[in-house]
Jmol script that loads the backbone (N, CA, C; Angstrom):
load data "model"
ATOM      1  N   THR A   1      86.757 117.567  53.156  1.00  0.00           N
ATOM      2  CA  THR A   1      87.543 117.721  51.940  1.00  0.00           C
ATOM      3  C   THR A   1      88.911 117.090  52.151  1.00  0.00           C
ATOM      4  N   PRO A   2      89.513 116.649  51.095  1.00  0.00           N
ATOM      5  CA  PRO A   2      90.861 116.086  51.206  1.00  0.00           C
ATOM      6  C   PRO A   2      91.873 117.140  51.647  1.00  0.00           C
ATOM      7  N   ALA A   3      92.845 116.707  52.399  1.00  0.00           N
ATOM      8  CA  ALA A   3      93.900 117.612  52.862  1.00  0.00           C
ATOM      9  C   ALA A   3      94.716 118.115  51.677  1.00  0.00           C
ATOM     10  N   GLY A   4      95.237 119.315  51.829  1.00  0.00           N
ATOM     11  CA  GLY A   4      96.134 119.854  50.816  1.00  0.00           C
ATOM     12  C   GLY A   4      95.465 120.669  49.720  1.00  0.00           C
ATOM     13  N   ILE A   5      94.146 120.783  49.739  1.00  0.00           N
ATOM     14  CA  ILE A   5      93.469 121.594  48.722  1.00  0.00           C
ATOM     15  C   ILE A   5      93.407 123.032  49.231  1.00  0.00           C
ATOM     16  N   PRO A   6      93.904 123.981  48.448  1.00  0.00           N
ATOM     17  CA  PRO A   6      93.879 125.384  48.887  1.00  0.00           C
ATOM     18  C   PRO A   6      92.441 125.866  49.091  1.00  0.00           C
ATOM     19  N   SER A   7      92.218 126.634  50.148  1.00  0.00           N
ATOM     20  CA  SER A   7      90.880 127.145  50.424  1.00  0.00           C
ATOM     21  C   SER A   7      90.371 128.029  49.288  1.00  0.00           C
ATOM     22  N   ALA A   8      91.264 128.737  48.605  1.00  0.00           N
ATOM     23  CA  ALA A   8      90.844 129.569  47.474  1.00  0.00           C
ATOM     24  C   ALA A   8      90.206 128.715  46.380  1.00  0.00           C
ATOM     25  N   ARG A   9      90.745 127.537  46.170  1.00  0.00           N
ATOM     26  CA  ARG A   9      90.169 126.636  45.175  1.00  0.00           C
ATOM     27  C   ARG A   9      88.777 126.162  45.595  1.00  0.00           C
ATOM     28  N   LEU A  10      88.602 125.872  46.873  1.00  0.00           N
ATOM     29  CA  LEU A  10      87.302 125.445  47.378  1.00  0.00           C
ATOM     30  C   LEU A  10      86.271 126.556  47.240  1.00  0.00           C
ATOM     31  N   ILE A  11      86.654 127.783  47.597  1.00  0.00           N
ATOM     32  CA  ILE A  11      85.736 128.919  47.478  1.00  0.00           C
ATOM     33  C   ILE A  11      85.359 129.141  46.020  1.00  0.00           C
ATOM     34  N   ASP A  12      86.328 129.062  45.117  1.00  0.00           N
ATOM     35  CA  ASP A  12      86.047 129.251  43.698  1.00  0.00           C
ATOM     36  C   ASP A  12      85.094 128.173  43.176  1.00  0.00           C
ATOM     37  N   GLU A  13      85.281 126.956  43.611  1.00  0.00           N
ATOM     38  CA  GLU A  13      84.410 125.857  43.176  1.00  0.00           C
ATOM     39  C   GLU A  13      82.973 126.067  43.663  1.00  0.00           C
ATOM     40  N   VAL A  14      82.829 126.485  44.908  1.00  0.00           N
ATOM     41  CA  VAL A  14      81.488 126.748  45.439  1.00  0.00           C
ATOM     42  C   VAL A  14      80.839 127.908  44.685  1.00  0.00           C
ATOM     43  N   ARG A  15      81.600 128.985  44.454  1.00  0.00           N
ATOM     44  CA  ARG A  15      81.054 130.144  43.716  1.00  0.00           C
ATOM     45  C   ARG A  15      80.582 129.725  42.337  1.00  0.00           C
ATOM     46  N   ARG A  16      81.364 128.874  41.671  1.00  0.00           N
ATOM     47  CA  ARG A  16      81.001 128.393  40.335  1.00  0.00           C
ATOM     48  C   ARG A  16      79.723 127.565  40.384  1.00  0.00           C
ATOM     49  N   LYS A  17      79.618 126.657  41.334  1.00  0.00           N
ATOM     50  CA  LYS A  17      78.433 125.800  41.436  1.00  0.00           C
ATOM     51  C   LYS A  17      77.179 126.613  41.776  1.00  0.00           C
ATOM     52  N   VAL A  18      77.333 127.583  42.651  1.00  0.00           N
ATOM     53  CA  VAL A  18      76.206 128.453  42.992  1.00  0.00           C
ATOM     54  C   VAL A  18      75.759 129.216  41.745  1.00  0.00           C
ATOM     55  N   GLY A  19      76.716 129.713  40.977  1.00  0.00           N
ATOM     56  CA  GLY A  19      76.398 130.429  39.742  1.00  0.00           C
ATOM     57  C   GLY A  19      75.709 129.552  38.715  1.00  0.00           C
ATOM     58  N   GLU A  20      76.176 128.329  38.559  1.00  0.00           N
ATOM     59  CA  GLU A  20      75.549 127.396  37.617  1.00  0.00           C
ATOM     60  C   GLU A  20      74.113 127.071  38.009  1.00  0.00           C
ATOM     61  N   ALA A  21      73.804 127.156  39.290  1.00  0.00           N
ATOM     62  CA  ALA A  21      72.453 126.872  39.779  1.00  0.00           C
ATOM     63  C   ALA A  21      71.540 128.096  39.676  1.00  0.00           C
ATOM     64  N   GLY A  22      72.079 129.219  39.168  1.00  0.00           N
ATOM     65  CA  GLY A  22      71.260 130.409  38.975  1.00  0.00           C
ATOM     66  C   GLY A  22      71.245 131.367  40.153  1.00  0.00           C
ATOM     67  N   TRP A  23      72.275 131.316  40.963  1.00  0.00           N
ATOM     68  CA  TRP A  23      72.371 132.185  42.125  1.00  0.00           C
ATOM     69  C   TRP A  23      73.709 132.898  42.142  1.00  0.00           C
ATOM     70  N   ARG A  24      73.799 133.956  42.936  1.00  0.00           N
ATOM     71  CA  ARG A  24      75.084 134.615  43.164  1.00  0.00           C
ATOM     72  C   ARG A  24      75.172 135.015  44.615  1.00  0.00           C
ATOM     73  N   VAL A  25      76.364 134.926  45.162  1.00  0.00           N
ATOM     74  CA  VAL A  25      76.604 135.292  46.551  1.00  0.00           C
ATOM     75  C   VAL A  25      76.618 136.814  46.653  1.00  0.00           C
ATOM     76  N   THR A  26      75.873 137.349  47.637  1.00  0.00           N
ATOM     77  CA  THR A  26      75.850 138.801  47.836  1.00  0.00           C
ATOM     78  C   THR A  26      76.486 139.223  49.154  1.00  0.00           C
ATOM     79  N   GLY A  27      76.719 138.261  50.039  1.00  0.00           N
ATOM     80  CA  GLY A  27      77.343 138.585  51.319  1.00  0.00           C
ATOM     81  C   GLY A  27      77.751 137.326  52.055  1.00  0.00           C
ATOM     82  N   VAL A  28      78.727 137.471  52.931  1.00  0.00           N
ATOM     83  CA  VAL A  28      79.230 136.331  53.698  1.00  0.00           C
ATOM     84  C   VAL A  28      79.537 136.791  55.122  1.00  0.00           C
ATOM     85  N   ASP A  29      79.163 135.949  56.097  1.00  0.00           N
ATOM     86  CA  ASP A  29      79.508 136.175  57.492  1.00  0.00           C
ATOM     87  C   ASP A  29      80.242 134.937  57.986  1.00  0.00           C
ATOM     88  N   VAL A  30      81.461 135.112  58.465  1.00  0.00           N
ATOM     89  CA  VAL A  30      82.321 133.998  58.879  1.00  0.00           C
ATOM     90  C   VAL A  30      82.731 134.189  60.337  1.00  0.00           C
ATOM     91  N   THR A  31      82.599 133.115  61.124  1.00  0.00           N
ATOM     92  CA  THR A  31      83.102 133.109  62.501  1.00  0.00           C
ATOM     93  C   THR A  31      84.088 131.957  62.638  1.00  0.00           C
ATOM     94  N   ILE A  32      85.313 132.279  63.013  1.00  0.00           N
ATOM     95  CA  ILE A  32      86.349 131.279  63.244  1.00  0.00           C
ATOM     96  C   ILE A  32      86.445 131.062  64.752  1.00  0.00           C
ATOM     97  N   VAL A  33      86.304 129.806  65.177  1.00  0.00           N
ATOM     98  CA  VAL A  33      86.360 129.482  66.606  1.00  0.00           C
ATOM     99  C   VAL A  33      87.672 128.763  66.887  1.00  0.00           C
ATOM    100  N   ALA A  34      88.553 129.431  67.641  1.00  0.00           N
ATOM    101  CA  ALA A  34      89.867 128.862  67.961  1.00  0.00           C
ATOM    102  C   ALA A  34      90.518 129.685  69.067  1.00  0.00           C
ATOM    103  N   ALA A  35      91.128 129.006  70.017  1.00  0.00           N
ATOM    104  CA  ALA A  35      91.884 129.711  71.055  1.00  0.00           C
ATOM    105  C   ALA A  35      93.259 130.106  70.527  1.00  0.00           C
ATOM    106  N   ARG A  36      93.818 129.250  69.662  1.00  0.00           N
ATOM    107  CA  ARG A  36      95.130 129.488  69.064  1.00  0.00           C
ATOM    108  C   ARG A  36      95.068 129.088  67.610  1.00  0.00           C
ATOM    109  N   PRO A  37      95.741 129.746  66.749  1.00  0.00           N
ATOM    110  CA  PRO A  37      96.519 130.971  66.959  1.00  0.00           C
ATOM    111  C   PRO A  37      95.602 132.180  67.117  1.00  0.00           C
ATOM    112  N   ARG A  38      96.141 133.243  67.630  1.00  0.00           N
ATOM    113  CA  ARG A  38      95.396 134.497  67.740  1.00  0.00           C
ATOM    114  C   ARG A  38      95.213 135.054  66.335  1.00  0.00           C
ATOM    115  N   LEU A  39      93.982 135.361  65.957  1.00  0.00           N
ATOM    116  CA  LEU A  39      93.696 135.743  64.579  1.00  0.00           C
ATOM    117  C   LEU A  39      93.327 137.212  64.397  1.00  0.00           C
ATOM    118  N   GLY A  40      93.186 137.943  65.477  1.00  0.00           N
ATOM    119  CA  GLY A  40      92.716 139.324  65.403  1.00  0.00           C
ATOM    120  C   GLY A  40      93.425 140.180  64.366  1.00  0.00           C
ATOM    121  N   GLY A  41      94.716 140.043  64.255  1.00  0.00           N
ATOM    122  CA  GLY A  41      95.478 140.857  63.304  1.00  0.00           C
ATOM    123  C   GLY A  41      95.347 140.422  61.857  1.00  0.00           C
ATOM    124  N   HIS A  42      94.679 139.308  61.617  1.00  0.00           N
ATOM    125  CA  HIS A  42      94.566 138.771  60.260  1.00  0.00           C
ATOM    126  C   HIS A  42      93.155 138.842  59.677  1.00  0.00           C
ATOM    127  N   LEU A  43      92.185 139.239  60.485  1.00  0.00           N
ATOM    128  CA  LEU A  43      90.790 139.171  60.061  1.00  0.00           C
ATOM    129  C   LEU A  43      90.474 140.068  58.860  1.00  0.00           C
ATOM    130  N   ASP A  44      91.004 141.286  58.842  1.00  0.00           N
ATOM    131  CA  ASP A  44      90.747 142.185  57.713  1.00  0.00           C
ATOM    132  C   ASP A  44      91.313 141.615  56.411  1.00  0.00           C
ATOM    133  N   ALA A  45      92.523 141.064  56.477  1.00  0.00           N
ATOM    134  CA  ALA A  45      93.132 140.472  55.279  1.00  0.00           C
ATOM    135  C   ALA A  45      92.345 139.249  54.817  1.00  0.00           C
ATOM    136  N   MET A  46      91.862 138.443  55.765  1.00  0.00           N
ATOM    137  CA  MET A  46      91.045 137.282  55.403  1.00  0.00           C
ATOM    138  C   MET A  46      89.764 137.733  54.702  1.00  0.00           C
ATOM    139  N   GLY A  47      89.119 138.746  55.266  1.00  0.00           N
ATOM    140  CA  GLY A  47      87.892 139.262  54.660  1.00  0.00           C
ATOM    141  C   GLY A  47      88.132 139.805  53.266  1.00  0.00           C
ATOM    142  N   ALA A  48      89.225 140.523  53.087  1.00  0.00           N
ATOM    143  CA  ALA A  48      89.548 141.074  51.768  1.00  0.00           C
ATOM    144  C   ALA A  48      89.810 139.957  50.759  1.00  0.00           C
ATOM    145  N   ALA A  49      90.513 138.912  51.191  1.00  0.00           N
ATOM    146  CA  ALA A  49      90.797 137.793  50.290  1.00  0.00           C
ATOM    147  C   ALA A  49      89.511 137.065  49.900  1.00  0.00           C
ATOM    148  N   ILE A  50      88.628 136.850  50.867  1.00  0.00           N
ATOM    149  CA  ILE A  50      87.348 136.187  50.571  1.00  0.00           C
ATOM    150  C   ILE A  50      86.521 137.046  49.621  1.00  0.00           C
ATOM    151  N   ALA A  51      86.492 138.356  49.860  1.00  0.00           N
ATOM    152  CA  ALA A  51      85.750 139.263  48.981  1.00  0.00           C
ATOM    153  C   ALA A  51      86.275 139.194  47.551  1.00  0.00           C
ATOM    154  N   THR A  52      87.581 139.163  47.398  1.00  0.00           N
ATOM    155  CA  THR A  52      88.180 139.068  46.067  1.00  0.00           C
ATOM    156  C   THR A  52      87.784 137.764  45.380  1.00  0.00           C
ATOM    157  N   LEU A  53      87.876 136.666  46.111  1.00  0.00           N
ATOM    158  CA  LEU A  53      87.540 135.360  45.529  1.00  0.00           C
ATOM    159  C   LEU A  53      86.074 135.256  45.124  1.00  0.00           C
ATOM    160  N   LEU A  54      85.196 135.902  45.897  1.00  0.00           N
ATOM    161  CA  LEU A  54      83.762 135.839  45.605  1.00  0.00           C
ATOM    162  C   LEU A  54      83.290 137.003  44.746  1.00  0.00           C
ATOM    163  N   GLU A  55      84.230 137.862  44.350  1.00  0.00           N
ATOM    164  CA  GLU A  55      83.930 139.028  43.527  1.00  0.00           C
ATOM    165  C   GLU A  55      82.900 139.929  44.210  1.00  0.00           C
ATOM    166  N   LEU A  56      83.156 140.212  45.507  1.00  0.00           N
ATOM    167  CA  LEU A  56      82.292 141.063  46.318  1.00  0.00           C
ATOM    168  C   LEU A  56      83.054 142.286  46.787  1.00  0.00           C
ATOM    169  N   GLN A  57      82.320 143.293  47.194  1.00  0.00           N
ATOM    170  CA  GLN A  57      82.937 144.431  47.855  1.00  0.00           C
ATOM    171  C   GLN A  57      83.389 143.979  49.245  1.00  0.00           C
ATOM    172  N   PRO A  58      84.486 144.498  49.757  1.00  0.00           N
ATOM    173  CA  PRO A  58      84.954 144.093  51.090  1.00  0.00           C
ATOM    174  C   PRO A  58      83.902 144.292  52.184  1.00  0.00           C
ATOM    175  N   THR A  59      83.035 145.275  52.025  1.00  0.00           N
ATOM    176  CA  THR A  59      82.000 145.525  53.033  1.00  0.00           C
ATOM    177  C   THR A  59      80.932 144.438  53.058  1.00  0.00           C
ATOM    178  N   ALA A  60      80.889 143.563  52.057  1.00  0.00           N
ATOM    179  CA  ALA A  60      79.904 142.478  51.999  1.00  0.00           C
ATOM    180  C   ALA A  60      80.404 141.218  52.707  1.00  0.00           C
ATOM    181  N   VAL A  61      81.625 141.283  53.258  1.00  0.00           N
ATOM    182  CA  VAL A  61      82.216 140.120  53.933  1.00  0.00           C
ATOM    183  C   VAL A  61      82.575 140.514  55.359  1.00  0.00           C
ATOM    184  N   ASN A  62      82.081 139.730  56.316  1.00  0.00           N
ATOM    185  CA  ASN A  62      82.389 139.951  57.723  1.00  0.00           C
ATOM    186  C   ASN A  62      83.107 138.713  58.254  1.00  0.00           C
ATOM    187  N   VAL A  63      84.313 138.902  58.785  1.00  0.00           N
ATOM    188  CA  VAL A  63      85.076 137.797  59.363  1.00  0.00           C
ATOM    189  C   VAL A  63      85.406 138.174  60.798  1.00  0.00           C
ATOM    190  N   LYS A  64      85.043 137.264  61.714  1.00  0.00           N
ATOM    191  CA  LYS A  64      85.347 137.499  63.124  1.00  0.00           C
ATOM    192  C   LYS A  64      85.877 136.219  63.750  1.00  0.00           C
ATOM    193  N   ALA A  65      86.494 136.358  64.916  1.00  0.00           N
ATOM    194  CA  ALA A  65      87.069 135.200  65.605  1.00  0.00           C
ATOM    195  C   ALA A  65      86.531 135.126  67.019  1.00  0.00           C
ATOM    196  N   SER A  66      86.431 133.908  67.524  1.00  0.00           N
ATOM    197  CA  SER A  66      85.981 133.656  68.881  1.00  0.00           C
ATOM    198  C   SER A  66      86.860 132.573  69.498  1.00  0.00           C
ATOM    199  N   THR A  67      87.048 132.642  70.793  1.00  0.00           N
ATOM    200  CA  THR A  67      87.812 131.602  71.473  1.00  0.00           C
ATOM    201  C   THR A  67      86.927 130.428  71.860  1.00  0.00           C
ATOM    202  N   GLY A  68      85.628 130.527  71.610  1.00  0.00           N
ATOM    203  CA  GLY A  68      84.721 129.456  72.002  1.00  0.00           C
ATOM    204  C   GLY A  68      84.591 129.378  73.511  1.00  0.00           C
ATOM    205  N   ASN A  69      84.763 130.536  74.174  1.00  0.00           N
ATOM    206  CA  ASN A  69      84.729 130.604  75.638  1.00  0.00           C
ATOM    207  C   ASN A  69      85.732 129.649  76.267  1.00  0.00           C
ATOM    208  N   LEU A  70      86.786 129.351  75.527  1.00  0.00           N
ATOM    209  CA  LEU A  70      87.863 128.471  75.988  1.00  0.00           C
ATOM    210  C   LEU A  70      87.338 127.108  76.425  1.00  0.00           C
ATOM    211  N   ASP A  71      86.277 126.652  75.752  1.00  0.00           N
ATOM    212  CA  ASP A  71      85.659 125.365  76.061  1.00  0.00           C
ATOM    213  C   ASP A  71      85.867 124.407  74.896  1.00  0.00           C
ATOM    214  N   GLY A  72      85.926 123.131  75.179  1.00  0.00           N
ATOM    215  CA  GLY A  72      86.018 122.115  74.137  1.00  0.00           C
ATOM    216  C   GLY A  72      87.358 122.103  73.434  1.00  0.00           C
ATOM    217  N   ALA A  73      87.404 121.397  72.307  1.00  0.00           N
ATOM    218  CA  ALA A  73      88.652 121.243  71.557  1.00  0.00           C
ATOM    219  C   ALA A  73      89.158 122.573  71.024  1.00  0.00           C
ATOM    220  N   GLU A  74      88.227 123.442  70.551  1.00  0.00           N
ATOM    221  CA  GLU A  74      88.656 124.742  70.032  1.00  0.00           C
ATOM    222  C   GLU A  74      89.258 125.590  71.145  1.00  0.00           C
ATOM    223  N   GLY A  75      88.598 125.643  72.285  1.00  0.00           N
ATOM    224  CA  GLY A  75      89.084 126.433  73.413  1.00  0.00           C
ATOM    225  C   GLY A  75      90.385 125.918  73.986  1.00  0.00           C
ATOM    226  N   GLY A  76      90.593 124.605  73.871  1.00  0.00           N
ATOM    227  CA  GLY A  76      91.833 124.013  74.352  1.00  0.00           C
ATOM    228  C   GLY A  76      92.965 124.104  73.354  1.00  0.00           C
ATOM    229  N   GLY A  77      92.715 124.705  72.193  1.00  0.00           N
ATOM    230  CA  GLY A  77      93.756 124.858  71.181  1.00  0.00           C
ATOM    231  C   GLY A  77      94.040 123.594  70.395  1.00  0.00           C
ATOM    232  N   ARG A  78      93.136 122.604  70.457  1.00  0.00           N
ATOM    233  CA  ARG A  78      93.352 121.339  69.749  1.00  0.00           C
ATOM    234  C   ARG A  78      92.677 121.291  68.390  1.00  0.00           C
ATOM    235  N   SER A  79      91.790 122.231  68.105  1.00  0.00           N
ATOM    236  CA  SER A  79      91.125 122.251  66.803  1.00  0.00           C
ATOM    237  C   SER A  79      90.649 123.661  66.497  1.00  0.00           C
ATOM    238  N   ILE A  80      90.244 123.837  65.257  1.00  0.00           N
ATOM    239  CA  ILE A  80      89.678 125.099  64.783  1.00  0.00           C
ATOM    240  C   ILE A  80      88.405 124.749  64.028  1.00  0.00           C
ATOM    241  N   SER A  81      87.337 125.495  64.280  1.00  0.00           N
ATOM    242  CA  SER A  81      86.119 125.302  63.497  1.00  0.00           C
ATOM    243  C   SER A  81      85.704 126.642  62.901  1.00  0.00           C
ATOM    244  N   VAL A  82      84.922 126.575  61.843  1.00  0.00           N
ATOM    245  CA  VAL A  82      84.466 127.779  61.165  1.00  0.00           C
ATOM    246  C   VAL A  82      82.977 127.653  60.879  1.00  0.00           C
ATOM    247  N   LEU A  83      82.254 128.705  61.164  1.00  0.00           N
ATOM    248  CA  LEU A  83      80.845 128.793  60.816  1.00  0.00           C
ATOM    249  C   LEU A  83      80.731 129.879  59.748  1.00  0.00           C
ATOM    250  N   ALA A  84      80.136 129.542  58.621  1.00  0.00           N
ATOM    251  CA  ALA A  84      80.008 130.524  57.535  1.00  0.00           C
ATOM    252  C   ALA A  84      78.595 130.517  57.011  1.00  0.00           C
ATOM    253  N   VAL A  85      78.044 131.722  56.815  1.00  0.00           N
ATOM    254  CA  VAL A  85      76.707 131.891  56.258  1.00  0.00           C
ATOM    255  C   VAL A  85      76.840 132.814  55.047  1.00  0.00           C
ATOM    256  N   ALA A  86      76.289 132.376  53.931  1.00  0.00           N
ATOM    257  CA  ALA A  86      76.320 133.195  52.724  1.00  0.00           C
ATOM    258  C   ALA A  86      74.898 133.607  52.362  1.00  0.00           C
ATOM    259  N   THR A  87      74.737 134.853  51.985  1.00  0.00           N
ATOM    260  CA  THR A  87      73.475 135.349  51.464  1.00  0.00           C
ATOM    261  C   THR A  87      73.568 135.272  49.956  1.00  0.00           C
ATOM    262  N   VAL A  88      72.538 134.708  49.320  1.00  0.00           N
ATOM    263  CA  VAL A  88      72.546 134.566  47.857  1.00  0.00           C
ATOM    264  C   VAL A  88      71.272 135.177  47.288  1.00  0.00           C
ATOM    265  N   GLU A  89      71.341 135.553  46.003  1.00  0.00           N
ATOM    266  CA  GLU A  89      70.152 136.035  45.305  1.00  0.00           C
ATOM    267  C   GLU A  89      70.107 135.407  43.923  1.00  0.00           C
ATOM    268  N   SER A  90      68.916 135.306  43.410  1.00  0.00           N
ATOM    269  CA  SER A  90      68.708 134.685  42.104  1.00  0.00           C
ATOM    270  C   SER A  90      69.261 135.577  41.002  1.00  0.00           C
ATOM    271  N   THR A  91      69.831 134.953  39.996  1.00  0.00           N
ATOM    272  CA  THR A  91      70.315 135.687  38.822  1.00  0.00           C
ATOM    273  C   THR A  91      69.357 135.519  37.658  1.00  0.00           C
ATOM    274  N   ARG A  92      68.267 134.850  37.894  1.00  0.00           N
ATOM    275  CA  ARG A  92      67.288 134.598  36.827  1.00  0.00           C
ATOM    276  C   ARG A  92      66.152 135.551  36.848  1.00  0.00           C
TER     277      ARG A  92
END
end "model"
wireframe off; spacefill off
backbone 0.3
color backbone group
């Protein structure tokens, strides 16, 4: 994606497209891989924000962080990657 686009806008766009295709998100599991910055104190707020954007209960969103075993670019603090899995169900 182009730089400078707020993540909230990206999440809203995906939610809209999923809805137009006849589906709705029912849960999300997110893993952030980064040695720096330390994210432990922010995970609950991130989960709550994602839940709000996807119109889900906070318990339907799981956000966790990993250092990537301090290996590779993420472990060396040179990059951050995110793995996200969404559960969807048909609205039809």
